[in-house]
C-alpha positions as CSV (number, residue, x, y, z in Angstrom):
1,M,18.6,1.2,14.9
2,K,15.9,-1.3,15.8
3,S,17.0,-4.9,15.8
4,K,13.5,-6.2,14.8
5,E,12.4,-6.4,11.3
6,L,11.7,-3.0,9.9
7,K,8.5,-1.9,8.4
8,I,8.9,0.6,5.6
9,Y,5.9,2.3,4.0
10,L,6.4,3.6,0.5
11,I,4.1,5.5,-1.8
12,A,4.8,6.0,-5.5
13,G,2.1,7.6,-7.6
14,E,3.5,6.9,-11.1
15,P,5.9,4.7,-13.0
16,S,9.0,6.9,-12.7
17,G,8.4,6.9,-8.9
18,D,7.9,3.2,-8.9
19,L,11.2,2.6,-10.5
20,L,13.0,4.9,-8.0
21,G,11.1,3.3,-5.2
22,S,12.1,-0.2,-6.3
23,R,15.8,0.7,-6.3
24,I,15.5,2.2,-2.8
25,M,13.8,-1.1,-1.7
26,R,16.7,-3.1,-3.2
27,A,19.2,-1.0,-1.3
28,L,17.3,-1.3,2.0
29,K,17.2,-5.1,1.7
30,K,21.0,-5.2,1.2
31,K,21.7,-2.8,4.0
32,T,19.4,-4.6,6.6
33,N,20.4,-8.1,5.4
34,R,16.7,-8.4,4.2
35,A,15.4,-7.7,7.7
36,V,12.8,-5.4,6.3
37,R,9.1,-5.6,5.2
38,F,7.5,-3.2,2.7
39,F,4.0,-1.8,2.6
40,G,2.3,0.8,0.5
41,V,1.5,1.7,-3.1
42,G,3.7,1.0,-6.1
43,G,3.9,-0.5,-9.6
44,E,5.3,-3.5,-11.2
45,T,9.0,-2.9,-10.3
46,M,8.3,-2.3,-6.6
47,E,6.1,-5.4,-6.5
48,K,9.1,-7.4,-7.9
49,E,11.0,-6.2,-4.9
50,G,8.5,-7.4,-2.4
51,L,5.7,-4.9,-2.2
52,K,2.0,-5.9,-2.5
53,S,0.5,-2.6,-3.6
54,L,-2.7,-1.5,-1.9
55,F,-4.2,-0.5,-5.2
56,D,-3.2,0.0,-8.8
57,I,-1.0,3.1,-9.2
58,A,-2.6,3.7,-12.7
59,D,-5.4,5.3,-10.7
60,L,-3.1,8.0,-9.5
61,A,-1.0,8.5,-12.7
62,V,-3.0,11.4,-13.9
63,M,-1.6,14.8,-14.8
64,G,-3.2,18.2,-15.5
65,F,-6.1,20.1,-13.8
66,V,-8.8,19.1,-16.4
67,E,-7.5,15.5,-16.6
68,V,-7.6,15.0,-12.8
69,L,-11.3,16.1,-12.3
70,P,-13.0,13.0,-13.7
71,N,-10.7,10.8,-11.6
72,L,-11.2,12.8,-8.4
73,P,-13.7,10.5,-6.6
74,K,-11.4,7.4,-7.2
75,I,-8.3,9.3,-6.0
76,L,-10.1,10.5,-2.8
77,R,-11.3,7.0,-2.1
78,H,-7.8,5.6,-2.4
79,F,-6.5,8.4,-0.3
80,N,-8.8,7.3,2.6
81,E,-7.8,3.6,2.0
82,L,-4.1,4.6,2.3
83,I,-4.4,6.6,5.5
84,A,-6.4,3.7,7.1
85,D,-3.7,1.2,6.0
86,I,-0.8,3.3,7.4
87,Q,-2.6,3.6,10.7
88,A,-3.1,-0.2,10.8
89,V,0.6,-1.0,9.7
90,Q,2.3,1.6,12.1
91,P,5.5,1.6,10.0
92,D,8.9,2.7,11.3
93,V,9.2,5.3,8.6
94,I,7.1,6.5,5.6
95,L,8.6,7.5,2.3
96,T,6.6,9.2,-0.5
97,V,8.2,9.3,-4.0
98,D,7.4,12.2,-6.3
99,S,3.6,13.1,-6.9
100,F,3.9,16.1,-4.6
101,S,0.3,17.2,-4.4
102,F,-0.9,13.7,-3.4
103,S,2.1,12.9,-1.2
104,V,2.0,16.1,0.9
105,R,-1.7,15.5,1.7
106,V,-0.8,12.0,3.0
107,H,1.9,13.5,5.3
108,K,-0.4,16.3,6.5
109,R,-3.3,13.9,7.3
110,L,-1.0,11.5,9.2
111,I,0.3,14.3,11.3
112,K,-3.1,15.6,12.1
113,A,-4.1,12.1,13.1
114,G,-1.3,12.1,15.6
115,I,0.6,9.2,14.0
116,R,4.2,9.7,15.2
117,I,6.5,8.3,12.6
118,P,9.4,9.7,10.6
119,H,8.3,11.3,7.3
120,A,10.5,11.5,4.2
121,H,9.8,12.5,0.7
122,C,12.0,11.8,-2.4
123,V,12.0,14.0,-5.5
124,A,11.8,17.7,-4.6
125,P,8.9,19.7,-6.0
126,Q,10.3,22.0,-8.7
127,V,10.0,25.2,-6.7
128,W,12.7,26.8,-8.9
129,A,10.2,26.5,-11.7
130,W,6.9,27.4,-10.0
131,K,5.0,27.4,-6.8
132,K,7.8,28.5,-4.5
133,G,5.4,28.2,-1.6
134,R,5.6,24.4,-1.8
135,A,9.0,24.6,-0.1
136,K,7.5,26.0,3.0
137,T,4.5,23.6,2.8
138,L,6.9,20.6,2.6
139,G,8.9,21.9,5.6
140,R,5.8,21.7,7.8
141,Y,4.9,18.1,7.1
142,V,8.1,16.2,6.1
143,D,11.2,15.6,8.3
144,R,13.6,14.9,5.4
145,L,13.8,15.5,1.7
146,F,15.9,13.6,-0.8
147,C,16.8,15.9,-3.8
148,L,17.9,14.7,-7.2
149,L,19.5,18.0,-8.3
150,P,22.5,19.6,-6.5
151,E,21.0,23.1,-6.4
152,E,17.7,21.9,-4.8
153,P,18.5,21.6,-1.0
154,A,19.1,25.4,-0.7
155,Y,15.4,26.0,-1.6
156,F,14.2,24.0,1.4
157,T,16.7,24.4,4.3
158,P,15.6,28.0,5.1
159,Y,12.3,26.4,6.3
160,G,14.0,24.0,8.7
161,L,13.7,21.0,6.4
162,K,16.7,18.6,6.2
163,A,17.3,18.3,2.5
164,D,19.9,16.0,1.0
165,F,21.2,15.8,-2.5
166,I,21.3,12.0,-3.4
167,G,21.9,12.3,-7.1
168,H,19.5,11.4,-10.0
169,P,18.4,7.7,-10.2
170,V,18.9,7.6,-13.9
171,I,22.6,7.3,-13.4
172,E,22.2,3.9,-11.8
173,G,19.5,2.5,-14.0
174,G,21.7,0.9,-16.7
175,A,20.2,2.8,-19.6
176,D,23.7,2.8,-21.1
177,K,24.1,-1.0,-20.8
178,G,21.6,-2.3,-23.3
179,N,22.3,-5.1,-25.8
180,K,21.7,-4.2,-29.4
181,E,22.6,-7.5,-30.9
182,K,20.3,-9.6,-28.7
183,F,17.5,-7.1,-29.2
184,M,17.7,-7.2,-33.0
185,K,17.8,-11.0,-33.0
186,R,15.0,-11.4,-30.4
187,Y,12.6,-9.3,-32.5
188,H,13.8,-10.4,-36.0
189,I,14.7,-6.9,-37.0
190,P,16.5,-6.9,-40.4
191,T,20.1,-5.7,-40.6
192,G,20.1,-2.2,-42.1
193,A,16.7,-1.2,-40.7
194,K,16.5,2.3,-39.1
195,I,15.2,1.8,-35.6
196,L,12.9,4.5,-34.4
197,C,12.1,4.3,-30.6
198,V,8.8,5.9,-29.8
199,L,7.9,6.6,-26.1
200,P,4.4,8.2,-25.8
201,G,4.4,8.3,-22.0
202,S,3.2,6.4,-19.0
203,R,-0.1,8.2,-18.2
204,Q,-3.4,7.6,-19.8
205,N,-3.8,11.2,-20.9
206,E,-0.3,11.2,-22.4
207,I,-1.3,8.3,-24.7
208,K,-4.5,10.2,-25.5
209,Y,-2.8,13.4,-26.6
210,L,0.5,12.1,-27.9
211,L,0.3,8.7,-29.5
212,P,-2.0,9.8,-32.4
213,V,0.5,12.6,-33.2
214,F,3.4,10.2,-33.0
215,Q,1.6,7.7,-35.3
216,E,1.1,10.4,-38.0
217,A,4.8,11.5,-37.6
218,I,5.9,7.8,-38.2
219,R,3.8,7.8,-41.4
220,L,5.6,11.0,-42.6
221,I,9.1,9.7,-41.6
222,R,8.4,6.4,-43.5
223,Q,7.8,8.4,-46.7
224,K,11.5,9.3,-46.6
225,Y,12.8,6.2,-44.9
226,Q,10.7,3.1,-45.7
227,N,13.2,0.8,-43.8
228,V,12.1,2.4,-40.5
229,F,11.3,-0.2,-37.8
230,V,9.3,1.2,-34.9
231,V,10.0,0.1,-31.3
232,I,7.5,1.2,-28.5
233,P,8.7,0.6,-24.9
234,T,5.8,1.0,-22.6
235,V,4.6,0.2,-19.0
236,S,1.8,-1.7,-17.6
237,T,-0.3,1.4,-16.7
238,V,-0.9,2.1,-20.5
239,C,0.2,-1.0,-22.3
240,Q,-3.3,-2.2,-23.3
241,R,-4.2,1.2,-24.7
242,V,-1.0,1.3,-26.7
243,V,-1.6,-2.2,-28.0
244,Q,-5.1,-1.2,-29.1
245,A,-4.0,2.1,-30.7
246,M,-1.2,0.3,-32.7
247,H,-3.4,-2.6,-33.9
248,A,-4.1,-1.1,-37.3
249,A,-0.5,0.0,-38.1
250,D,0.7,-1.0,-41.5
251,Y,4.4,-0.8,-40.8
252,P,6.8,-3.2,-38.8
253,Y,6.7,-2.5,-35.1
254,V,7.1,-4.1,-31.7
255,I,5.8,-3.2,-28.3
256,V,8.0,-4.1,-25.4
257,Q,7.8,-3.9,-21.5
258,G,10.2,-3.9,-18.7
259,E,13.4,-2.0,-17.9
260,K,15.7,-4.5,-19.6
261,E,13.8,-4.5,-22.8
262,R,13.7,-0.7,-22.8
263,Y,17.4,-0.4,-22.4
264,D,18.1,-2.9,-25.1
265,A,15.7,-0.9,-27.3
266,F,17.8,2.2,-26.6
267,A,21.0,0.3,-27.5
268,A,19.5,-0.6,-30.9
269,A,17.8,2.8,-31.6
270,D,19.0,5.2,-34.2
271,V,16.7,8.0,-33.0
272,A,13.9,8.4,-30.5
273,V,10.7,10.5,-30.1
274,A,9.7,10.8,-26.4
275,A,7.2,12.4,-24.1
276,S,8.9,14.8,-21.8
277,G,10.2,13.3,-18.6
278,T,12.9,11.1,-17.0
279,V,13.1,9.0,-20.2
280,S,15.0,11.9,-21.9
281,L,17.8,11.5,-19.3
282,E,17.8,7.7,-20.0
283,L,18.1,8.3,-23.7
284,A,20.9,10.8,-23.1
285,L,22.8,8.3,-21.0
286,A,22.4,5.7,-23.7
287,G,23.6,8.1,-26.3
288,V,20.4,8.1,-28.4
289,K,19.6,11.2,-30.5
290,H,16.1,12.3,-29.5
291,L,13.5,15.0,-29.2
292,I,10.8,15.5,-26.7
293,A,7.2,16.3,-27.5
294,Y,4.4,17.1,-25.2
295,R,0.8,18.2,-25.4
296,V,-1.9,18.7,-22.7
297,S,-5.4,20.1,-22.7
298,P,-5.6,23.7,-23.8
299,F,-6.7,24.8,-20.3
300,T,-3.8,23.0,-18.6
301,A,-1.4,24.5,-21.1
302,F,-2.9,28.0,-20.4
303,L,-2.2,27.6,-16.6
304,A,1.3,26.2,-17.1
305,R,2.4,29.1,-19.3
306,R,1.4,31.6,-16.6
307,L,2.8,29.6,-13.7
308,L,6.1,28.3,-15.1
309,K,9.1,30.4,-14.6
310,I,11.6,28.4,-16.7
311,K,12.9,28.7,-20.2
312,Y,13.0,24.9,-20.9
313,V,11.1,21.9,-19.6
314,N,13.8,19.3,-20.4
315,L,16.1,18.8,-17.4
316,I,19.2,18.4,-19.7
317,N,18.4,21.7,-21.3
318,L,17.8,23.4,-18.0
319,L,21.2,22.1,-16.7
320,A,23.0,23.3,-19.8
321,N,20.9,26.5,-20.1
322,K,20.5,25.9,-23.8
323,E,18.4,23.6,-26.0
324,L,20.4,20.5,-26.5
325,I,17.3,18.4,-26.8
326,P,14.6,19.7,-29.3
327,E,11.4,20.6,-27.4
328,L,8.2,20.5,-29.3
329,L,5.5,21.5,-26.9
330,Q,1.8,22.1,-27.3
331,E,1.1,23.9,-30.6
332,N,4.6,22.8,-31.8
333,C,3.8,19.3,-31.0
334,T,2.7,18.4,-34.5
335,A,3.5,15.3,-36.7
336,T,5.2,17.5,-39.4
337,K,7.6,19.1,-36.9
338,I,8.4,15.8,-35.2
339,A,9.0,14.1,-38.5
340,D,11.3,17.0,-39.7
341,V,13.5,16.8,-36.6
342,T,13.6,13.0,-36.6
343,I,14.6,13.0,-40.3
344,D,17.4,15.4,-39.7
345,F,18.8,13.0,-37.0
346,L,18.4,10.1,-39.4
347,R,20.3,12.0,-42.0
348,G,23.2,12.4,-39.6
349,K,22.6,15.5,-37.5
350,K,24.6,15.2,-34.2
351,Q,23.4,15.8,-30.7
352,N,25.5,16.4,-27.6
353,A,23.0,15.6,-24.8
354,G,25.4,14.4,-22.1
355,E,26.7,17.8,-20.8
356,G,24.5,17.8,-17.7
357,L,24.9,14.1,-16.6
358,K,27.8,14.7,-14.2
359,K,25.8,17.3,-12.4
360,L,23.3,14.6,-11.5
361,G,25.9,12.5,-9.7
362,W,27.2,10.4,-12.6
363,G,30.5,8.8,-11.7
364,G,30.0,8.9,-7.9
365,Q,30.9,6.0,-5.7
366,T,27.6,5.7,-3.9
367,T,24.3,5.4,-5.9
368,P,21.3,7.6,-5.3
369,S,19.3,4.6,-4.0
370,E,22.0,3.7,-1.5
371,K,22.2,7.2,-0.2
372,A,18.4,7.3,0.2
373,A,18.4,3.9,2.0
374,E,21.2,5.1,4.4
375,L,19.2,8.3,5.2
376,L,16.0,6.3,5.8
377,L,17.8,4.0,8.3
378,K,19.3,7.0,10.0
379,M,15.9,8.5,10.4
380,V,14.6,5.2,12.0
381,A,17.6,5.1,14.3
382,E,17.2,8.7,15.4
383,H,13.5,8.1,16.1
384,D,14.2,5.2,18.5
């Protein structure tokens, strides 16, 4: 491995990737005795680890065909900025995190430009669910793939791609280590209150489609439980929009930001309502009874139903092959249905959501971020 200070280029296109990227950065600093510099695109947690983001990742955190179109000119402009910056930096290795469609275009453009650096991608595209051709595409442009699920490498190795199972980052995040007492005291939440954790997502279009439904569900829940106190953990990409949307609420609530605040909120929560995504794994790890709800534009939903080849969208349900976490999607994502399931949980209905956590690497001696850092350093050494 090179003795000089390493230059690592990281690209995370949304908050979940930002969190994973930050942990890999932390592991790299530890393994290199801080002889490493970071460049690229990330969010608030990656910036805390030493990255100065080239632009705001909120500009990339858009999901769905219809939702992407209005943002396309900005995304293309940022894409060109990114390629120019990588050419200027000449890093020792480049790591893209999630956001497959954007990431693979970056790798493809760099290879066509003749930039000879090792290429890695973290978070395998879900080829077991749809678009199996992505495995072959990734094999053309990436040298190494870091997989979060144990079954995933087998989908990519037939195409000559080195694919490694590193484990899911949720297991090292500390979601199960929140402090209920300090959280209750910090926000003056009365003893005996039923705490409802509401997580409407980290993308602008998620807030648009989900938060109004969640707000109506809260109103219905409070008709049965007037002592409900609402906690909304959010992220910088959508915080201002959430604050504006909650301004007129006539019930007690608090909006919090940051990983520690979120995990303390989980420790205090009696039940949670969440957008589909990694947060469901965090809630499972924290032992919080919860449901997931999701809604996109009708056209995006139409496409998804014809392309997806899976029975469930929630990872815990997929691993268990049964619905442990209630899924209220599209036309089932209604305030009435969300309220009914939540009220059942408040009345004492149990949930066993932890079945699949060990399959994700929970209990292992090396964390996912440490494994990813080791593989990146190995790629640099092999490239010398």
